[in-house]
C-alpha positions in Angstrom: 0.0 0.0 0.0 2.8 2.4 0.8 4.5 1.6 -2.5 1.2 2.5 -4.3 1.0 5.8 -2.3 4.6 6.6 -3.3 3.9 6.0 -7.0 0.8 8.2 -6.9 2.6 11.0 -5.1 5.6 10.8 -7.5 3.2 11.0 -10.5 1.5 13.9 -8.8 4.7 16.1 -8.6 3.8 18.2 -11.6 0.4 18.9 -10.2 1.9 19.7 -6.7 4.3 22.2 -8.2 1.7 23.9 -10.4 -0.6 24.1 -7.4 2.2 25.5 -5.3 3.0 28.3 -7.8 -0.8 29.0 -8.1 -1.0 29.3 -4.3 2.0 31.6 -4.2 0.3 33.8 -6.9 -2.9 33.9 -4.7 -0.8 34.8 -1.6 -1.8 31.5 0.1 1.9 30.5 0.3 4.8 32.7 1.4 6.6 34.1 -1.7 10.0 34.0 0.0 9.6 30.6 1.7 7.6 28.4 -0.6 10.8 26.3 -1.4 10.5 24.9 2.1 7.5 22.9 0.8 10.0 21.2 -1.6 12.3 20.1 1.3 14.7 23.0 1.2 15.6 24.9 4.5 15.7 28.6 5.1 17.0 28.4 8.7 20.2 27.1 10.2 20.3 24.2 12.6 22.1 24.6 15.9 24.4 21.6 16.0 25.2 22.0 19.7 21.6 21.2 20.8 19.4 18.2 20.4 16.4 18.9 18.3 12.7 18.5 19.0 10.5 18.7 15.9 6.9 19.6 16.6 4.5 19.4 13.6 1.5 21.6 14.3 -0.5 22.1 11.1 -2.2 25.4 12.0 -2.4 28.1 14.6 -4.7 26.2 16.9 -2.5 23.1 17.0 0.5 25.3 17.6 -1.1 27.0 20.5 -1.8 23.6 22.1 1.9 22.8 21.9 3.1 26.0 23.6 3.4 24.3 27.0 6.0 21.9 25.5 7.9 24.7 23.9 7.9 26.8 27.1 9.3 23.8 29.1 12.0 22.7 26.6 13.2 25.6 24.4 16.1 26.6 26.7 17.6 23.1 26.6 16.7 22.0 23.1 16.4 23.5 19.7 12.7 23.4 18.8 11.7 23.1 15.2 8.0 23.8 14.4 6.5 22.9 11.1 3.1 24.0 9.9 1.1 23.8 6.7 -0.6 27.2 6.8 0.7 30.6 6.1 -1.4 32.0 8.9 0.3 29.7 11.4 3.8 30.5 10.0 3.1 34.3 10.4 1.8 33.8 13.9 4.8 31.8 15.0 7.4 34.1 13.5 5.7 37.1 15.0 5.1 35.8 18.5 7.6 33.0 19.1 10.6 33.6 17.0 13.1 33.5 19.9 11.8 30.2 21.2 11.4 28.2 18.0 12.5 27.8 14.4 9.7 27.7 12.0 9.7 25.8 8.7 6.9 24.7 6.4 6.6 21.0 6.3 7.5 19.7 2.9 4.9 18.0 0.7 4.9 14.3 1.3 7.2 13.4 -1.6 9.9 10.9 -0.5 12.9 12.8 -1.8 11.8 16.2 -0.4 10.9 14.6 3.0 14.3 12.8 3.2 16.1 16.0 2.4 14.3 17.8 5.2 14.8 15.1 7.8 18.4 14.5 6.8 19.1 18.2 7.3 17.3 18.6 10.7 18.1 15.2 12.1 15.4 15.4 14.9 16.0 13.5 18.1 12.3 13.3 18.7 9.2 14.2 16.6 5.8 15.3 18.1 2.8 15.4 15.9 -0.1 17.5 17.0 -3.5 16.4 15.7 -4.0 13.9 12.9 -2.2 15.6 10.0 -0.5 12.4 8.9 2.0 12.2 6.1 2.8 8.5 5.2 6.2 9.1 3.5 7.5 11.3 6.2 6.3 8.9 8.9 7.9 6.0 7.0 11.2 7.9 6.9 11.0 8.6 10.7 10.3 5.0 11.4 13.2 3.8 9.2 15.6 6.2 10.9 14.3 5.0 14.3 13.4 8.4 15.4 11.1 8.5 18.4 7.7 9.8 17.3 4.7 10.7 19.4 1.1 11.8 18.5 -0.5 14.3 20.9 -4.1 15.2 20.7 -4.6 13.1 17.6 -8.3 13.1 17.6 -10.0 11.5 14.6 -13.6 11.8 13.7 -15.6 8.5 13.2 -15.7 9.1 9.5 -11.9 9.7 9.3 -11.3 6.7 11.6 -13.1 4.5 9.0 -10.9 5.8 6.2 -7.7 5.5 8.3 -8.6 2.0 9.5 -8.6 0.9 5.8 -5.2 2.7 5.4 -3.7 1.6 8.8 -0.5 0.5 7.3 0.5 4.1 7.0 0.4 4.9 10.7 1.3 1.6 12.4 
């Protein structure tokens, strides 16, 4: 099943890129940072600290992770990834001294590998149920500890994910 997903994602790359540029044009993506969605990094990693990666898709999920950030940002470098421009703007404006923000790359294996190989997280914390099968597979293969917090799933979503459970085992 994962192999089929990877093939579909690979074949979708032209559509993903066209959609990304369209979103930049409509100002739904950051014009200066859209390359992060392709696995490139715009920030530098502090090699002297262990890294905690928190994926919080939007502002609400980020706000629910602030207690973690408050307790650990002095001892660890905290990388926060989001999927929305609104969340990115909020984080950069209000929490720039505590965390590094990056957009999570689209779930294309090579882009995700590039991202994870650069940041080398020691632990990954996913807020909510914004699941990315290729990224999760890379995390699993690299034996990086990964936790889900507040991963609520509606009954309808549960039925879908139950059918695709190989992605999140």
